[in-house]
Structures are given as C-alpha cells and as structure tokens.
N, C-alpha and C positions, 0 to 999 in steps of 0.2 A: 071912659077914660080915653083921652086923646094921647096917642104915642108919637113921640117925636125922635127922629134920628139925628144926633147932634154931637157936638165935641164936649167933652168933659176935661178939665184941665188937670194935669198931674205934673210931676217934676219939681224941680227946686227953683229958687230965685233967679231969675234971668237964664233959665234953662227950661223952657216949657216943653212938655210933652203932652199931647192931647190924644185921649182915647175916643174913638168913634163908638158911641152907645145909643141904645134904644131906652128911652125913660118917658115916664109920664110927663106931660107938658107942665103940670102944676108943681113938680119937684123942682129943687134947686139944681143949678147947673152941674155941681159935683155931688149931687145926691146918689141914692141908691138906684142902680139902673137894672133893667130887665134882661138886657143882653149886650154883649160886647163883641164888636165886628173887627176891631184892629186899632192900630195906632198911627199918629201923624206927628212927625219930627219936623217942625218948621226951620230949625237952624242946622238940618242935615246939609253936608256939602254936595252930595250928588242928588241930583233930581229924582232918580230911581229908588233912593234910600228914604225919601221924605214921607211916604205913604205905604203902608201894608195894611191890606183889608180883606176880608173874606166876603167877596161880592155875592156869592150864592146866598149866604145866610142873610145878607142885607136885602136882597130881592125877596126872600121868603117873608121877611117883616113888612116890606112895602106891599106884598100881595094881601097881606092881613089888615092893611090899612094905615101903616105908620107912614107919617109925613117926614120928608127929608128937609132938615133946615137949609137955608141958603148957602151957607158956609160949606157944609157937607156935600151939597149939589155941585158947588164950584169945584171941590177937591175931586169928585167922581168924574167930572168932565175932563180934568186933567189926567187922571188915571186912565181913561179912555183913549187918549191920544198915542 
C-alpha cells in the first residue's frame, strides 16, 4: 500500500476547503483517509489564515514512508517562510 499525503476537497460550491490527509494512493480524492493533518482555505483574506497543519504528525507519516503530493509540498514551502 502506497500512502500519499494530499488534499481532499470539502466545503460548498464556490467555497472550497481542503483537508490535508494521508490516504492510500489507489483511493479516490475524497475517499476514506488514514490520518488528517489540517486544513487549507484558499479563499482566506490573510495569508497566515490560509493553512493550519500539524507538522509533527505529518513528519511522522513521512518517516513511515508516506509521499507528499506536489501541491502539499508547495504549501509546506510557503508555511516554512
């Protein structure tokens, strides 16, 4: 089982909210996930309010072999700034 850390879409029409989750790479985007690390609000006004994530839990999953998607990787880079 290959585990990916990626975004799962939630929210309503024209108001997306994305959850940062770990799930089996064969599952659908919004399928059942193994762990949830935080949320991403792309329409938030303030840059600091756009991403809230538990980085320690995410690092634990990465140590177990979970691969980060390209999009989540870019979000983590902006979080590190």
